[in-house]
VONU-906912 format. One record per residue: residue in three letters; residue number from 1; x, y, z of N, C-alpha, C, O in turn. Coordinates in pm, whole numbers. Layout:
<pt><residu>ALA</residu><num>NUM</num><n_x>X</n_x><n_y>Y</n_y><n_z>Z</n_z><ca_x>X</ca_x><ca_y>Y</ca_y><ca_z>Z</ca_z><c_x>X</c_x><c_y>Y</c_y><c_z>Z</c_z><o_x>X</o_x><o_y>Y</o_y><o_z>Z</o_z></pt>
...
! end
This chain:
<pt><residu>MET</residu><num>1</num><n_x>-3988</n_x><n_y>-985</n_y><n_z>6423</n_z><ca_x>-3875</ca_x><ca_y>-1072</ca_y><ca_z>6396</ca_z><c_x>-3833</c_x><c_y>-1064</c_y><c_z>6249</c_z><o_x>-3714</o_x><o_y>-1065</o_y><o_z>6217</o_z></pt>
<pt><residu>SER</residu><num>2</num><n_x>-3932</n_x><n_y>-1058</n_y><n_z>6160</n_z><ca_x>-3899</ca_x><ca_y>-1052</ca_y><ca_z>6017</ca_z><c_x>-3832</c_x><c_y>-920</c_y><c_z>5981</c_z><o_x>-3749</o_x><o_y>-915</o_y><o_z>5891</o_z></pt>
<pt><residu>GLU</residu><num>3</num><n_x>-3867</n_x><n_y>-812</n_y><n_z>6053</n_z><ca_x>-3802</ca_x><ca_y>-684</ca_y><ca_z>6026</ca_z><c_x>-3654</c_x><c_y>-688</c_y><c_z>6062</c_z><o_x>-3571</o_x><o_y>-629</o_y><o_z>5993</o_z></pt>
<pt><residu>ILE</residu><num>4</num><n_x>-3621</n_x><n_y>-759</n_y><n_z>6169</n_z><ca_x>-3482</ca_x><ca_y>-770</ca_y><ca_z>6211</ca_z><c_x>-3402</c_x><c_y>-848</c_y><c_z>6107</c_z><o_x>-3292</o_x><o_y>-808</o_y><o_z>6070</o_z></pt>
<pt><residu>LEU</residu><num>5</num><n_x>-3457</n_x><n_y>-959</n_y><n_z>6061</n_z><ca_x>-3388</ca_x><ca_y>-1038</ca_y><ca_z>5958</ca_z><c_x>-3374</c_x><c_y>-959</c_y><c_z>5829</c_z><o_x>-3271</o_x><o_y>-968</o_y><o_z>5762</o_z></pt>
<pt><residu>LEU</residu><num>6</num><n_x>-3476</n_x><n_y>-884</n_y><n_z>5794</n_z><ca_x>-3470</ca_x><ca_y>-802</ca_y><ca_z>5673</ca_z><c_x>-3364</c_x><c_y>-693</c_y><c_z>5687</c_z><o_x>-3291</o_x><o_y>-665</o_y><o_z>5591</o_z></pt>
<pt><residu>ALA</residu><num>7</num><n_x>-3355</n_x><n_y>-632</n_y><n_z>5804</n_z><ca_x>-3254</ca_x><ca_y>-528</ca_y><ca_z>5826</ca_z><c_x>-3113</c_x><c_y>-587</c_y><c_z>5830</c_z><o_x>-3016</o_x><o_y>-517</o_y><o_z>5799</o_z></pt>
<pt><residu>LEU</residu><num>8</num><n_x>-3101</n_x><n_y>-712</n_y><n_z>5869</n_z><ca_x>-2969</ca_x><ca_y>-776</ca_y><ca_z>5874</ca_z><c_x>-2919</c_x><c_y>-819</c_y><c_z>5736</c_z><o_x>-2801</o_x><o_y>-804</o_y><o_z>5706</o_z></pt>
<pt><residu>PHE</residu><num>9</num><n_x>-3007</n_x><n_y>-873</n_y><n_z>5654</n_z><ca_x>-2962</ca_x><ca_y>-935</ca_y><ca_z>5530</ca_z><c_x>-2990</c_x><c_y>-855</c_y><c_z>5404</c_z><o_x>-2916</o_x><o_y>-867</o_y><o_z>5307</o_z></pt>
<pt><residu>ALA</residu><num>10</num><n_x>-3094</n_x><n_y>-774</n_y><n_z>5402</n_z><ca_x>-3130</ca_x><ca_y>-701</ca_y><ca_z>5279</ca_z><c_x>-3021</c_x><c_y>-604</c_y><c_z>5233</c_z><o_x>-2987</o_x><o_y>-607</o_y><o_z>5115</o_z></pt>
<pt><residu>PRO</residu><num>11</num><n_x>-2965</n_x><n_y>-519</n_y><n_z>5318</n_z><ca_x>-2862</ca_x><ca_y>-427</ca_y><ca_z>5269</ca_z><c_x>-2739</c_x><c_y>-500</c_y><c_z>5215</c_z><o_x>-2682</o_x><o_y>-460</o_y><o_z>5114</o_z></pt>
<pt><residu>PHE</residu><num>12</num><n_x>-2699</n_x><n_y>-607</n_y><n_z>5282</n_z><ca_x>-2583</ca_x><ca_y>-684</ca_y><ca_z>5238</ca_z><c_x>-2608</c_x><c_y>-745</c_y><c_z>5100</c_z><o_x>-2527</o_x><o_y>-729</o_y><o_z>5009</o_z></pt>
<pt><residu>LEU</residu><num>13</num><n_x>-2720</n_x><n_y>-813</n_y><n_z>5085</n_z><ca_x>-2750</ca_x><ca_y>-878</ca_y><ca_z>4958</ca_z><c_x>-2772</c_x><c_y>-778</c_y><c_z>4846</c_z><o_x>-2726</o_x><o_y>-798</o_y><o_z>4734</o_z></pt>
<pt><residu>LEU</residu><num>14</num><n_x>-2843</n_x><n_y>-670</n_y><n_z>4876</n_z><ca_x>-2865</ca_x><ca_y>-567</ca_y><ca_z>4774</ca_z><c_x>-2735</c_x><c_y>-506</c_y><c_z>4727</c_z><o_x>-2717</o_x><o_y>-481</o_y><o_z>4607</o_z></pt>
<pt><residu>MET</residu><num>15</num><n_x>-2645</n_x><n_y>-482</n_y><n_z>4818</n_z><ca_x>-2517</ca_x><ca_y>-420</ca_y><ca_z>4782</ca_z><c_x>-2435</c_x><c_y>-512</c_y><c_z>4693</c_z><o_x>-2380</o_x><o_y>-468</o_y><o_z>4592</o_z></pt>
<pt><residu>VAL</residu><num>16</num><n_x>-2428</n_x><n_y>-639</n_y><n_z>4728</n_z><ca_x>-2349</ca_x><ca_y>-733</ca_y><ca_z>4648</ca_z><c_x>-2412</c_x><c_y>-755</c_y><c_z>4511</c_z><o_x>-2341</o_x><o_y>-757</o_y><o_z>4410</o_z></pt>
<pt><residu>ILE</residu><num>17</num><n_x>-2543</n_x><n_y>-771</n_y><n_z>4506</n_z><ca_x>-2610</ca_x><ca_y>-798</ca_y><ca_z>4378</ca_z><c_x>-2606</c_x><c_y>-676</c_y><c_z>4287</c_z><o_x>-2577</o_x><o_y>-690</o_y><o_z>4168</o_z></pt>
<pt><residu>THR</residu><num>18</num><n_x>-2635</n_x><n_y>-557</n_y><n_z>4339</n_z><ca_x>-2636</ca_x><ca_y>-440</ca_y><ca_z>4252</ca_z><c_x>-2496</c_x><c_y>-399</c_y><c_z>4208</c_z><o_x>-2481</o_x><o_y>-336</o_y><o_z>4104</o_z></pt>
<pt><residu>THR</residu><num>19</num><n_x>-2394</n_x><n_y>-435</n_y><n_z>4284</n_z><ca_x>-2258</ca_x><ca_y>-409</ca_y><ca_z>4240</ca_z><c_x>-2225</c_x><c_y>-493</c_y><c_z>4118</c_z><o_x>-2154</o_x><o_y>-448</o_y><o_z>4028</o_z></pt>
<pt><residu>ARG</residu><num>20</num><n_x>-2275</n_x><n_y>-614</n_y><n_z>4113</n_z><ca_x>-2252</ca_x><ca_y>-700</ca_y><ca_z>3997</ca_z><c_x>-2326</c_x><c_y>-647</c_y><c_z>3874</c_z><o_x>-2284</o_x><o_y>-675</o_y><o_z>3762</o_z></pt>
<pt><residu>VAL</residu><num>21</num><n_x>-2431</n_x><n_y>-573</n_y><n_z>3893</n_z><ca_x>-2507</ca_x><ca_y>-517</ca_y><ca_z>3780</ca_z><c_x>-2450</c_x><c_y>-383</c_y><c_z>3736</c_z><o_x>-2434</o_x><o_y>-359</o_y><o_z>3616</o_z></pt>
<pt><residu>THR</residu><num>22</num><n_x>-2418</n_x><n_y>-295</n_y><n_z>3831</n_z><ca_x>-2375</ca_x><ca_y>-160</ca_y><ca_z>3797</ca_z><c_x>-2225</c_x><c_y>-145</c_y><c_z>3782</c_z><o_x>-2179</o_x><o_y>-48</o_y><o_z>3723</o_z></pt>
<pt><residu>PHE</residu><num>23</num><n_x>-2146</n_x><n_y>-238</n_y><n_z>3835</n_z><ca_x>-1999</ca_x><ca_y>-234</ca_y><ca_z>3834</ca_z><c_x>-1945</c_x><c_y>-109</c_y><c_z>3904</c_z><o_x>-1835</o_x><o_y>-64</o_y><o_z>3872</o_z></pt>
<pt><residu>SER</residu><num>24</num><n_x>-2021</n_x><n_y>-54</n_y><n_z>3997</n_z><ca_x>-1981</ca_x><ca_y>68</ca_y><ca_z>4066</ca_z><c_x>-2031</c_x><c_y>63</c_y><c_z>4210</c_z><o_x>-2146</o_x><o_y>30</o_y><o_z>4235</o_z></pt>
<pt><residu>LEU</residu><num>25</num><n_x>-1943</n_x><n_y>96</n_y><n_z>4303</n_z><ca_x>-1984</ca_x><ca_y>99</ca_y><ca_z>4443</ca_z><c_x>-2077</c_x><c_y>216</c_y><c_z>4473</c_z><o_x>-2168</o_x><o_y>204</o_y><o_z>4554</o_z></pt>
<pt><residu>VAL</residu><num>26</num><n_x>-2053</n_x><n_y>328</n_y><n_z>4407</n_z><ca_x>-2138</ca_x><ca_y>446</ca_y><ca_z>4429</ca_z><c_x>-2280</c_x><c_y>419</c_y><c_z>4379</c_z><o_x>-2377</o_x><o_y>446</o_y><o_z>4450</o_z></pt>
<pt><residu>GLY</residu><num>27</num><n_x>-2291</n_x><n_y>368</n_y><n_z>4258</n_z><ca_x>-2423</ca_x><ca_y>337</ca_y><ca_z>4202</ca_z><c_x>-2495</c_x><c_y>232</c_y><c_z>4284</c_z><o_x>-2616</o_x><o_y>243</o_y><o_z>4307</o_z></pt>
<pt><residu>ALA</residu><num>28</num><n_x>-2423</n_x><n_y>131</n_y><n_z>4327</n_z><ca_x>-2484</ca_x><ca_y>26</ca_y><ca_z>4408</ca_z><c_x>-2527</c_x><c_y>80</c_y><c_z>4544</c_z><o_x>-2631</o_x><o_y>39</o_y><o_z>4597</o_z></pt>
<pt><residu>SER</residu><num>29</num><n_x>-2450</n_x><n_y>172</n_y><n_z>4601</n_z><ca_x>-2487</ca_x><ca_y>232</ca_y><ca_z>4730</ca_z><c_x>-2614</c_x><c_y>314</c_y><c_z>4717</c_z><o_x>-2703</o_x><o_y>306</o_y><o_z>4803</o_z></pt>
<pt><residu>ILE</residu><num>30</num><n_x>-2624</n_x><n_y>391</n_y><n_z>4611</n_z><ca_x>-2744</ca_x><ca_y>473</ca_y><ca_z>4590</ca_z><c_x>-2866</c_x><c_y>385</c_y><c_z>4573</c_z><o_x>-2970</o_x><o_y>410</o_y><o_z>4635</o_z></pt>
<pt><residu>VAL</residu><num>31</num><n_x>-2855</n_x><n_y>283</n_y><n_z>4491</n_z><ca_x>-2969</ca_x><ca_y>192</ca_y><ca_z>4469</ca_z><c_x>-3005</c_x><c_y>120</c_y><c_z>4598</c_z><o_x>-3124</o_x><o_y>107</o_y><o_z>4629</o_z></pt>
<pt><residu>THR</residu><num>32</num><n_x>-2907</n_x><n_y>74</n_y><n_z>4671</n_z><ca_x>-2933</ca_x><ca_y>1</ca_y><ca_z>4795</ca_z><c_x>-3007</c_x><c_y>88</c_y><c_z>4896</c_z><o_x>-3107</o_x><o_y>44</o_y><o_z>4953</o_z></pt>
<pt><residu>TRP</residu><num>33</num><n_x>-2962</n_x><n_y>211</n_y><n_z>4918</n_z><ca_x>-3029</ca_x><ca_y>297</ca_y><ca_z>5016</ca_z><c_x>-3165</c_x><c_y>344</c_y><c_z>4966</c_z><o_x>-3255</o_x><o_y>366</o_y><o_z>5047</o_z></pt>
<pt><residu>MET</residu><num>34</num><n_x>-3182</n_x><n_y>361</n_y><n_z>4835</n_z><ca_x>-3315</ca_x><ca_y>395</ca_y><ca_z>4784</ca_z><c_x>-3413</c_x><c_y>282</c_y><c_z>4811</c_z><o_x>-3527</o_x><o_y>306</o_y><o_z>4851</o_z></pt>
<pt><residu>VAL</residu><num>35</num><n_x>-3370</n_x><n_y>159</n_y><n_z>4788</n_z><ca_x>-3458</ca_x><ca_y>45</ca_y><ca_z>4814</ca_z><c_x>-3485</c_x><c_y>30</c_y><c_z>4963</c_z><o_x>-3599</o_x><o_y>6</o_y><o_z>5003</o_z></pt>
<pt><residu>ILE</residu><num>36</num><n_x>-3382</n_x><n_y>43</n_y><n_z>5044</n_z><ca_x>-3401</ca_x><ca_y>27</ca_y><ca_z>5189</ca_z><c_x>-3496</c_x><c_y>133</c_y><c_z>5244</c_z><o_x>-3585</o_x><o_y>101</o_y><o_z>5323</o_z></pt>
<pt><residu>LEU</residu><num>37</num><n_x>-3477</n_x><n_y>256</n_y><n_z>5204</n_z><ca_x>-3557</ca_x><ca_y>365</ca_y><ca_z>5261</ca_z><c_x>-3698</c_x><c_y>374</c_y><c_z>5204</c_z><o_x>-3790</o_x><o_y>416</o_y><o_z>5274</o_z></pt>
<pt><residu>SER</residu><num>38</num><n_x>-3717</n_x><n_y>336</n_y><n_z>5078</n_z><ca_x>-3850</ca_x><ca_y>352</ca_y><ca_z>5021</ca_z><c_x>-3930</c_x><c_y>223</c_y><c_z>5018</c_z><o_x>-4044</o_x><o_y>220</o_y><o_z>5064</o_z></pt>
<pt><residu>VAL</residu><num>39</num><n_x>-3873</n_x><n_y>117</n_y><n_z>4966</n_z><ca_x>-3949</ca_x><ca_y>-6</ca_y><ca_z>4950</ca_z><c_x>-3963</c_x><c_y>-80</c_y><c_z>5083</c_z><o_x>-4073</o_x><o_y>-122</o_y><o_z>5120</o_z></pt>
<pt><residu>ILE</residu><num>40</num><n_x>-3853</n_x><n_y>-95</n_y><n_z>5154</n_z><ca_x>-3858</ca_x><ca_y>-167</ca_y><ca_z>5281</ca_z><c_x>-3911</c_x><c_y>-78</c_y><c_z>5392</c_z><o_x>-3958</o_x><o_y>-129</o_y><o_z>5494</o_z></pt>
<pt><residu>SER</residu><num>41</num><n_x>-3905</n_x><n_y>51</n_y><n_z>5376</n_z><ca_x>-3957</ca_x><ca_y>150</ca_y><ca_z>5471</ca_z><c_x>-3895</c_x><c_y>137</c_y><c_z>5610</c_z><o_x>-3965</o_x><o_y>129</o_y><o_z>5711</o_z></pt>
<pt><residu>VAL</residu><num>42</num><n_x>-3764</n_x><n_y>134</n_y><n_z>5613</n_z><ca_x>-3694</ca_x><ca_y>126</ca_y><ca_z>5741</ca_z><c_x>-3722</c_x><c_y>250</c_y><c_z>5824</c_z><o_x>-3723</o_x><o_y>243</o_y><o_z>5947</o_z></pt>
<pt><residu>TYR</residu><num>43</num><n_x>-3745</n_x><n_y>364</n_y><n_z>5760</n_z><ca_x>-3768</ca_x><ca_y>487</ca_y><ca_z>5836</ca_z><c_x>-3901</c_x><c_y>487</c_y><c_z>5910</c_z><o_x>-3920</o_x><o_y>568</o_y><o_z>6001</o_z></pt>
<pt><residu>ASP</residu><num>44</num><n_x>-3994</n_x><n_y>398</n_y><n_z>5874</n_z><ca_x>-4120</ca_x><ca_y>386</ca_y><ca_z>5948</ca_z><c_x>-4106</c_x><c_y>293</c_y><c_z>6068</c_z><o_x>-4193</o_x><o_y>290</o_y><o_z>6155</o_z></pt>
<pt><residu>LYS</residu><num>45</num><n_x>-4000</n_x><n_y>219</n_y><n_z>6072</n_z><ca_x>-3977</ca_x><ca_y>122</ca_y><ca_z>6178</ca_z><c_x>-3899</c_x><c_y>190</c_y><c_z>6292</c_z><o_x>-3859</o_x><o_y>306</o_y><o_z>6279</o_z></pt>
<pt><residu>PRO</residu><num>46</num><n_x>-3877</n_x><n_y>119</n_y><n_z>6401</n_z><ca_x>-3797</ca_x><ca_y>177</ca_y><ca_z>6510</ca_z><c_x>-3657</c_x><c_y>214</c_y><c_z>6465</c_z><o_x>-3604</o_x><o_y>156</o_y><o_z>6371</o_z></pt>
<pt><residu>TRP</residu><num>47</num><n_x>-3596</n_x><n_y>312</n_y><n_z>6532</n_z><ca_x>-3466</ca_x><ca_y>365</ca_y><ca_z>6493</ca_z><c_x>-3356</c_x><c_y>261</c_y><c_z>6500</c_z><o_x>-3259</o_x><o_y>269</o_y><o_z>6424</o_z></pt>
<pt><residu>TRP</residu><num>48</num><n_x>-3367</n_x><n_y>164</n_y><n_z>6588</n_z><ca_x>-3261</ca_x><ca_y>66</ca_y><ca_z>6603</ca_z><c_x>-3254</c_x><c_y>-29</c_y><c_z>6484</c_z><o_x>-3151</o_x><o_y>-92</o_y><o_z>6462</o_z></pt>
<pt><residu>LEU</residu><num>49</num><n_x>-3362</n_x><n_y>-41</n_y><n_z>6407</n_z><ca_x>-3355</ca_x><ca_y>-123</ca_y><ca_z>6285</ca_z><c_x>-3262</c_x><c_y>-59</c_y><c_z>6182</c_z><o_x>-3191</o_x><o_y>-129</o_y><o_z>6110</o_z></pt>
<pt><residu>LEU</residu><num>50</num><n_x>-3263</n_x><n_y>72</n_y><n_z>6175</n_z><ca_x>-3171</ca_x><ca_y>141</ca_y><ca_z>6085</ca_z><c_x>-3027</c_x><c_y>121</c_y><c_z>6132</c_z><o_x>-2935</o_x><o_y>109</o_y><o_z>6051</o_z></pt>
<pt><residu>LEU</residu><num>51</num><n_x>-3006</n_x><n_y>119</n_y><n_z>6264</n_z><ca_x>-2872</ca_x><ca_y>93</ca_y><ca_z>6317</ca_z><c_x>-2826</c_x><c_y>-50</c_y><c_z>6288</c_z><o_x>-2706</o_x><o_y>-74</o_y><o_z>6276</o_z></pt>
<pt><residu>ILE</residu><num>52</num><n_x>-2919</n_x><n_y>-143</n_y><n_z>6277</n_z><ca_x>-2884</ca_x><ca_y>-280</ca_y><ca_z>6239</ca_z><c_x>-2850</c_x><c_y>-285</c_y><c_z>6090</c_z><o_x>-2763</o_x><o_y>-362</o_y><o_z>6050</o_z></pt>
<pt><residu>ALA</residu><num>53</num><n_x>-2918</n_x><n_y>-206</n_y><n_z>6009</n_z><ca_x>-2897</ca_x><ca_y>-208</ca_y><ca_z>5864</ca_z><c_x>-2762</c_x><c_y>-148</c_y><c_z>5824</c_z><o_x>-2705</o_x><o_y>-188</o_y><o_z>5723</o_z></pt>
<pt><residu>ILE</residu><num>54</num><n_x>-2711</n_x><n_y>-55</n_y><n_z>5901</n_z><ca_x>-2585</ca_x><ca_y>12</ca_y><ca_z>5865</ca_z><c_x>-2465</c_x><c_y>-83</c_y><c_z>5866</c_z><o_x>-2389</o_x><o_y>-82</o_y><o_z>5769</o_z></pt>
<pt><residu>PRO</residu><num>55</num><n_x>-2443</n_x><n_y>-165</n_y><n_z>5970</n_z><ca_x>-2331</ca_x><ca_y>-260</ca_y><ca_z>5962</ca_z><c_x>-2349</c_x><c_y>-364</c_y><c_z>5851</c_z><o_x>-2251</o_x><o_y>-409</o_y><o_z>5791</o_z></pt>
<pt><residu>SER</residu><num>56</num><n_x>-2473</n_x><n_y>-402</n_y><n_z>5825</n_z><ca_x>-2498</ca_x><ca_y>-494</ca_y><ca_z>5715</ca_z><c_x>-2459</c_x><c_y>-431</c_y><c_z>5582</c_z><o_x>-2403</o_x><o_y>-497</o_y><o_z>5495</o_z></pt>
<pt><residu>PHE</residu><num>57</num><n_x>-2490</n_x><n_y>-304</n_y><n_z>5566</n_z><ca_x>-2451</ca_x><ca_y>-231</ca_y><ca_z>5446</ca_z><c_x>-2298</c_x><c_y>-222</c_y><c_z>5436</c_z><o_x>-2242</o_x><o_y>-240</o_y><o_z>5328</o_z></pt>
<pt><residu>ALA</residu><num>58</num><n_x>-2233</n_x><n_y>-195</n_y><n_z>5548</n_z><ca_x>-2086</ca_x><ca_y>-185</ca_y><ca_z>5548</ca_z><c_x>-2021</c_x><c_y>-318</c_y><c_z>5511</c_z><o_x>-1923</o_x><o_y>-321</o_y><o_z>5437</o_z></pt>
<pt><residu>ALA</residu><num>59</num><n_x>-2076</n_x><n_y>-427</n_y><n_z>5561</n_z><ca_x>-2024</ca_x><ca_y>-559</ca_y><ca_z>5523</ca_z><c_x>-2047</c_x><c_y>-585</c_y><c_z>5375</c_z><o_x>-1962</o_x><o_y>-644</o_y><o_z>5308</o_z></pt>
<pt><residu>GLY</residu><num>60</num><n_x>-2161</n_x><n_y>-541</n_y><n_z>5324</n_z><ca_x>-2188</ca_x><ca_y>-555</ca_y><ca_z>5181</ca_z><c_x>-2091</c_x><c_y>-475</c_y><c_z>5097</c_z><o_x>-2051</o_x><o_y>-521</o_y><o_z>4990</o_z></pt>
<pt><residu>VAL</residu><num>61</num><n_x>-2054</n_x><n_y>-357</n_y><n_z>5143</n_z><ca_x>-1956</ca_x><ca_y>-275</ca_y><ca_z>5070</ca_z><c_x>-1821</c_x><c_y>-345</c_y><c_z>5065</c_z><o_x>-1756</o_x><o_y>-347</o_y><o_z>4961</o_z></pt>
<pt><residu>LEU</residu><num>62</num><n_x>-1779</n_x><n_y>-402</n_y><n_z>5176</n_z><ca_x>-1650</ca_x><ca_y>-472</ca_y><ca_z>5179</ca_z><c_x>-1648</c_x><c_y>-592</c_y><c_z>5086</c_z><o_x>-1551</o_x><o_y>-613</o_y><o_z>5012</o_z></pt>
<pt><residu>ILE</residu><num>63</num><n_x>-1753</n_x><n_y>-671</n_y><n_z>5087</n_z><ca_x>-1760</ca_x><ca_y>-789</ca_y><ca_z>5000</ca_z><c_x>-1773</c_x><c_y>-745</c_y><c_z>4854</c_z><o_x>-1711</o_x><o_y>-805</o_y><o_z>4767</o_z></pt>
<pt><residu>ALA</residu><num>64</num><n_x>-1851</n_x><n_y>-641</n_y><n_z>4827</n_z><ca_x>-1866</ca_x><ca_y>-593</ca_y><ca_z>4690</ca_z><c_x>-1734</c_x><c_y>-538</c_y><c_z>4637</c_z><o_x>-1704</o_x><o_y>-553</o_y><o_z>4518</o_z></pt>
<pt><residu>LYS</residu><num>65</num><n_x>-1657</n_x><n_y>-475</n_y><n_z>4724</n_z><ca_x>-1526</ca_x><ca_y>-424</ca_y><ca_z>4682</ca_z><c_x>-1434</c_x><c_y>-539</c_y><c_z>4642</c_z><o_x>-1361</o_x><o_y>-530</o_y><o_z>4544</o_z></pt>
<pt><residu>LYS</residu><num>66</num><n_x>-1437</n_x><n_y>-647</n_y><n_z>4720</n_z><ca_x>-1357</ca_x><ca_y>-765</ca_y><ca_z>4687</ca_z><c_x>-1404</c_x><c_y>-828</c_y><c_z>4555</c_z><o_x>-1322</o_x><o_y>-873</o_y><o_z>4475</o_z></pt>
<pt><residu>VAL</residu><num>67</num><n_x>-1534</n_x><n_y>-831</n_y><n_z>4534</n_z><ca_x>-1588</ca_x><ca_y>-888</ca_y><ca_z>4410</ca_z><c_x>-1545</c_x><c_y>-803</c_y><c_z>4291</c_z><o_x>-1510</o_x><o_y>-858</o_y><o_z>4186</o_z></pt>
<pt><residu>LEU</residu><num>68</num><n_x>-1547</n_x><n_y>-672</n_y><n_z>4305</n_z><ca_x>-1506</ca_x><ca_y>-584</ca_y><ca_z>4195</ca_z><c_x>-1357</c_x><c_y>-597</c_y><c_z>4164</c_z><o_x>-1317</o_x><o_y>-587</o_y><o_z>4048</o_z></pt>
<pt><residu>ILE</residu><num>69</num><n_x>-1276</n_x><n_y>-620</n_y><n_z>4265</n_z><ca_x>-1133</ca_x><ca_y>-639</ca_y><ca_z>4240</ca_z><c_x>-1110</c_x><c_y>-773</c_y><c_z>4170</c_z><o_x>-1027</o_x><o_y>-782</o_y><o_z>4078</o_z></pt>
<pt><residu>LYS</residu><num>70</num><n_x>-1183</n_x><n_y>-875</n_y><n_z>4213</n_z><ca_x>-1166</ca_x><ca_y>-1008</ca_y><ca_z>4156</ca_z><c_x>-1217</c_x><c_y>-1015</c_y><c_z>4012</c_z><o_x>-1150</o_x><o_y>-1070</o_y><o_z>3925</o_z></pt>
<pt><residu>ARG</residu><num>71</num><n_x>-1335</n_x><n_y>-958</n_y><n_z>3988</n_z><ca_x>-1396</ca_x><ca_y>-957</ca_y><ca_z>3855</ca_z><c_x>-1448</c_x><c_y>-816</c_y><c_z>3828</c_z><o_x>-1562</o_x><o_y>-786</o_y><o_z>3863</o_z></pt>
<pt><residu>PRO</residu><num>72</num><n_x>-1368</n_x><n_y>-730</n_y><n_z>3769</n_z><ca_x>-1402</ca_x><ca_y>-589</ca_y><ca_z>3756</ca_z><c_x>-1519</c_x><c_y>-556</c_y><c_z>3663</c_z><o_x>-1564</o_x><o_y>-442</o_y><o_z>3664</o_z></pt>
<pt><residu>GLY</residu><num>73</num><n_x>-1568</n_x><n_y>-646</n_y><n_z>3587</n_z><ca_x>-1681</ca_x><ca_y>-617</ca_y><ca_z>3499</ca_z><c_x>-1638</c_x><c_y>-612</c_y><c_z>3355</c_z><o_x>-1538</o_x><o_y>-672</o_y><o_z>3315</o_z></pt>
<pt><residu>MET</residu><num>74</num><n_x>-1715</n_x><n_y>-540</n_y><n_z>3277</n_z><ca_x>-1689</ca_x><ca_y>-536</ca_y><ca_z>3133</ca_z><c_x>-1582</c_x><c_y>-437</c_y><c_z>3098</c_z><o_x>-1548</o_x><o_y>-422</o_y><o_z>2981</o_z></pt>
! end
């Protein structure tokens, strides 16, 4: 159960938070997938957990894009 919640919320939160730090969607995407694949070890879990993480990542990209338009950074 905790893996499902982690796959649902971690990519979204990581994407939004790292976009505020890096001011770049590309940099935030790289950091997010590095954390998801190495630290959280989604690739060791069942394949459907990765399929759950992808829409969460996409939602994070959309929200991060809105945040960057609203407050572009330095």
